[in-house]
C-alpha positions in Angstrom: 38.3 30.8 85.5 39.3 33.8 87.6 40.4 36.9 85.6 43.8 38.2 86.4 43.4 41.9 86.0 46.5 43.0 87.8 49.6 41.0 88.7 52.1 42.3 91.2 55.6 41.1 90.7 58.0 41.9 93.6 61.7 41.8 92.7 65.0 42.2 94.6 66.8 41.8 91.2 68.3 38.4 92.3 68.5 35.4 90.1 65.5 33.9 92.0 63.5 37.0 91.2 64.4 36.9 87.5 63.3 33.3 87.4 60.0 34.2 89.1 59.5 37.0 86.6 59.2 34.5 83.8 56.0 33.2 85.5 54.6 36.7 86.1 55.3 37.8 82.6 53.8 34.7 81.0 50.6 35.1 83.0 50.5 38.8 82.1 50.8 38.0 78.4 48.4 35.0 78.5 45.6 36.9 80.4 46.3 40.4 79.1 46.9 41.5 82.6 48.5 44.7 83.8 51.9 43.9 85.4 53.0 46.0 88.4 56.7 45.6 89.0 57.8 46.6 92.6 61.2 46.8 94.2 61.4 47.6 97.9 64.6 49.2 99.2 64.9 47.6 102.6 64.6 50.3 105.3 68.2 51.2 106.2 69.5 50.8 109.7 69.9 54.3 111.3 73.5 54.6 112.6 73.5 58.4 112.8 74.4 58.3 116.5 77.4 56.2 116.0 80.8 57.2 114.7 81.3 55.7 111.3 84.1 57.4 109.4 83.7 58.6 105.8 80.0 57.9 105.5 77.4 60.4 104.6 74.0 58.7 105.3 72.1 61.1 103.1 74.5 60.4 100.2 74.3 56.6 100.9 70.5 56.6 100.8 70.6 58.7 97.6 73.1 56.3 96.0 71.0 53.3 96.9 67.9 54.9 95.4 69.7 55.9 92.2 71.2 52.4 91.9 67.8 50.8 92.3 66.3 53.1 89.7 69.0 52.1 87.2 68.5 48.4 87.9 64.7 48.8 87.5 65.1 50.6 84.2 67.5 48.0 82.9 65.3 45.2 84.1 62.2 46.5 82.4 64.1 47.4 79.2 65.6 43.9 78.9 62.8 41.7 80.2 59.6 43.3 78.7 59.9 42.7 75.0 56.3 43.0 73.7 53.1 44.8 74.4 52.6 43.8 78.0 51.1 46.7 80.0 53.2 47.4 83.0 54.2 50.0 85.6 57.2 49.9 87.8 57.8 51.4 91.2 60.5 51.6 93.8 59.6 52.2 97.5 61.5 52.2 100.7 60.3 50.2 103.7 60.0 46.7 105.1 59.7 44.5 102.0 56.7 42.3 103.0 54.8 45.2 104.4 55.3 47.3 101.2 54.3 44.4 99.0 51.1 43.8 100.9 50.4 47.5 101.0 50.8 47.8 97.2 48.7 44.7 96.6 45.8 46.2 98.6 46.1 49.7 97.1 46.0 48.3 93.6 43.5 45.5 94.3 45.8 43.0 92.5 44.6 39.5 91.5 47.9 37.7 92.0 51.3 38.4 93.7 54.3 36.6 92.2 57.7 36.6 93.9 60.8 34.5 94.1 61.9 32.7 97.2 65.3 31.8 98.3 64.2 28.6 100.1 66.1 29.3 103.3 65.8 26.7 106.0 66.9 25.9 109.5 68.7 28.6 111.5 69.1 30.8 108.4 65.3 31.0 108.1 64.8 31.5 111.8 67.3 34.4 111.9 66.3 36.1 108.7 62.7 35.1 108.2 61.1 35.1 104.8 59.5 37.9 103.0 57.7 35.4 100.8 56.3 33.5 103.8 55.0 36.7 105.4 53.4 37.7 102.1 51.8 34.3 101.7 50.4 34.4 105.3 49.0 37.9 105.1 48.0 38.6 101.5 44.3 38.9 100.7 44.9 37.5 97.1 46.6 34.4 95.8 50.4 34.4 96.0 52.7 32.4 93.8 56.2 31.8 95.1 58.9 30.5 92.7 62.1 28.8 93.6 65.1 28.3 91.3 65.1 24.7 90.0 
């Protein structure tokens, strides 16, 4: 059986991600794997040339980062209850690109992420981070939908 040295779990802190985490966490415990928890702050749209009243983009970006850090800290504190080795990281960028980049940098054995199961026009318009990761990853990818 293949050894799962490192498992990359990508989260957007949604209910789907929390459900997928159960799988990543179970694998990490069973195989004594290092768990890498990654959250990607979606690259913000740059509206600096437009008039948008009462908005400071520097403050907005800072608030988004601070909010993500608080959510990550709470997520790890409440979800990791035993001796699983883990690290967490928050990055800014295009989610599927950052997930793939981190997977390559860390030479992970498995990527686990939740999927929203979009279909039809919704899928066509928004695409799927999970689908792009599955297509381009160099390691196995487990996608988990809510039941």
